[in-house]
C-alpha positions, 0 to 999 in steps of 0.5 A: 500499500505504501508502495501504491501511495508513494508511486506518483501516477498513482498518488495523483490518479487518487486525487483527481478521482477523490476531487470528482467525487467532491465536484459529484457530490456539489453538483448533486447537493446544488441540484437537489436544493434548487430543484426542492427551492423550485418544485417544494411539492414535485412537479404538478404543474408548472409553477410562476417563475420568480425572480430569485437574486444572490442574496436568496441564492446564498442563502436559500432564503424561504419569505414567511408567507412561504414557510408552511411549504417547508413545515416539518409533519412533527408538532410539540405543544403547539411548536412546529419546526421547519425545514431549512436548508444550510446555507449554501456559501457555508456548504460550499466553503465546507466542500472547498474546505475538503478541497483543499484537505485533499490536496494537502494531503495528496501534497504533504504525504504522498508526493512527498511535501516539506513537513512543518518539521522540515521548513523549521529545520530548514529557516533554523539553518539559515537563521543559525547562519546569518547569527553565525556571520554577524559573530564574525564580523560584530568587530570588524569597523563599520565602512563608508562611502569611501571604503565601501567595497562589492561583496560578492559571497552569498551569505552577503548577497543573501543578507543584503537582499533582506534588508532591500526587502526591509528597506527599500522594496516599499519603493523600488519594487520586488526584485528592485524592478522600479515603482515609485523610485527609479528600477535597480535592475537596467543600466541607467542611474540618476546618481551614478551606478558604481558601487560609491555613488548608490552607497552614497546615494542610500547614505546621504538620500535625495530628498528633492527626489524623495529618496531619504537618508538611510542613517539608520542604516549603518556602513555595514548594512547599506555595503550589503544592500548595494552588493545586492542591488549590484548583483541585479540582472535587467527584468523585461517587467521593468520600470521604464529607465530613468538618469543616464546610462552607466559603462561599468568600470572594471573593477575586481570585486572583493571575494576575501570579505564577507558581510560585516554587519554591527553586532546585535547590541546595537 
């Protein structure tokens, strides 16, 4: 049985069959509900057409003057019960939950989707790696626009991406494609496209153009952000170019340094 469930073909086939059964159940329930609404006493004669609005369809609303059609036979102390249907919106949500459960079970328990434990362990490993980078560089002196260099190691780029998403993405868009702020993935720059130029712009800002001075970030973090920006590839769906085309100078990147950031106590 386990061998069958582990086979992607049979797992997919079981999911498809389950989804089809659920869809057929939904169709049957919907047809039955509509039929009962239109013909409460069965098909005896053609009933006059009635306009049903969206609210009535979603709630299976029965007007007070028609409640006698859904009265149940039993009675207790003069009290009678109405045979109301469950609101269709609730039924549809219930069926949607069933479909979600089937897909969830198929992906995570048949097709090898990551479990919550595996996701936790992955995130924990990433967290420990970032802390290790911070620990190694906690005593490194903060850089400025004169000493900034391009970092290329994976840890620095990953940390720069995290900083960019938390501080720059609001204006420059996901992946630096441009939003309110300029596109950072093309060759055109308003204030220069070198590492030092971008660092200076980020550090001191251009208030008249809406670019704030990021003095809440130290030089090491800005250096990481600049290094992340410099490795972005041109985006086809990016914002239109602004400024002048920048031709990159041929300068060897510093591959010996890792990301220098402040210690967590600061």
